[in-house]
C-alpha positions as a Markdown table, in Angstrom:
| # | Residue | x | y | z |
|---|---|---|---|---|
| 1 | Met | 8.3 | -10.2 | -1.0 |
| 2 | Arg | 8.2 | -7.9 | 2.0 |
| 3 | Val | 5.7 | -8.3 | 4.8 |
| 4 | Phe | 3.9 | -5.5 | 6.7 |
| 5 | Asn | 2.4 | -6.7 | 10.0 |
| 6 | Leu | -0.6 | -4.8 | 11.3 |
| 7 | Thr | 0.0 | -4.0 | 14.9 |
| 8 | Lys | -3.1 | -2.0 | 15.7 |
| 9 | Gly | -6.5 | -1.7 | 14.0 |
| 10 | Asp | -8.1 | -4.0 | 11.4 |
| 11 | Tyr | -6.7 | -2.4 | 8.3 |
| 12 | Ile | -4.2 | 0.2 | 6.9 |
| 13 | Thr | -4.8 | 2.4 | 3.9 |
| 14 | Leu | -2.8 | 2.1 | 0.7 |
| 15 | Gly | -1.2 | 5.6 | 1.2 |
| 16 | Gln | -0.3 | 4.8 | 4.8 |
| 17 | Leu | 1.3 | 1.5 | 3.8 |
| 18 | Leu | 3.5 | 3.1 | 1.2 |
| 19 | Lys | 4.7 | 5.6 | 3.7 |
| 20 | Ala | 5.2 | 3.0 | 6.4 |
| 21 | Met | 7.3 | 0.9 | 4.0 |
| 22 | Ser | 9.4 | 4.0 | 3.1 |
| 23 | Leu | 8.4 | 3.7 | -0.6 |
| 24 | Val | 7.3 | 7.3 | -0.7 |
| 25 | Gly | 8.5 | 10.4 | 1.1 |
| 26 | Asp | 5.2 | 11.8 | 2.3 |
| 27 | Gly | 1.4 | 11.7 | 1.8 |
| 28 | Val | 1.4 | 14.1 | -1.1 |
| 29 | Glu | 3.9 | 11.9 | -3.0 |
| 30 | Ala | 1.8 | 8.8 | -2.1 |
| 31 | Lys | -1.4 | 10.5 | -3.4 |
| 32 | Val | 0.2 | 11.5 | -6.7 |
| 33 | Arg | 1.8 | 8.2 | -7.4 |
| 34 | Ile | -1.3 | 6.2 | -6.5 |
| 35 | Gln | -3.6 | 8.4 | -8.6 |
| 36 | Ser | -1.3 | 8.0 | -11.5 |
| 37 | Gly | -1.8 | 4.2 | -11.4 |
| 38 | Glu | 1.6 | 3.1 | -10.0 |
| 39 | Ala | 0.1 | 0.8 | -7.3 |
| 40 | Lys | -1.6 | -2.6 | -7.7 |
| 41 | Val | -3.7 | -4.2 | -5.0 |
| 42 | Asn | -4.2 | -7.9 | -5.4 |
| 43 | Gly | -3.0 | -7.8 | -9.0 |
| 44 | Glu | -5.3 | -4.9 | -10.1 |
| 45 | Thr | -4.4 | -1.2 | -10.5 |
| 46 | Asp | -6.0 | 0.9 | -7.7 |
| 47 | Thr | -6.0 | 4.7 | -7.8 |
| 48 | Arg | -7.5 | 5.2 | -4.3 |
| 49 | Arg | -5.0 | 6.2 | -1.6 |
| 50 | Gly | -7.7 | 5.5 | 1.0 |
| 51 | Arg | -8.1 | 1.9 | -0.2 |
| 52 | Lys | -8.4 | -0.2 | 2.9 |
| 53 | Leu | -5.9 | -3.1 | 3.1 |
| 54 | Tyr | -6.6 | -6.1 | 5.3 |
| 55 | Pro | -4.4 | -9.2 | 6.2 |
| 56 | Gly | -4.0 | -11.3 | 3.1 |
| 57 | Asp | -3.9 | -8.4 | 0.7 |
| 58 | Thr | -0.9 | -7.9 | -1.5 |
| 59 | Val | 0.4 | -4.6 | -3.0 |
| 60 | Glu | 2.8 | -4.1 | -5.9 |
| 61 | Phe | 4.6 | -0.8 | -6.1 |
| 62 | Gln | 7.9 | 0.0 | -8.0 |
| 63 | Gly | 8.8 | -3.6 | -8.4 |
| 64 | Thr | 8.3 | -4.3 | -4.7 |
| 65 | Glu | 5.6 | -6.7 | -3.5 |
| 66 | Ile | 4.2 | -6.3 | 0.0 |
| 67 | Lys | 1.9 | -8.7 | 1.8 |
| 68 | Val | -0.3 | -7.4 | 4.6 |
| 69 | Ala | -0.3 | -9.7 | 7.6 |
| 70 | Arg | -1.5 | -9.7 | 11.2 |
C-alpha cells in the first residue's frame, strides 16, 4: 500500500491524486480512466474525477492501493 500525505488543504480530488502518484500522465487520461470505472474509493467504484478524498480514504487503481493521510 502506498500513502499520500496531504500537505495543504483538507482534501485532494481523485483526479489530482492519480496525477500526483504518477498513475496517469495528465488530467485528460485521469478523466477517461476514472469515468470508465477503473478507480475504486473505499472499495466502491467511483466515476467522479472531482470526488473529494480526505485522510482515511483509500483508492484502488491498476492494482495499486493508496491511503490518503495527513
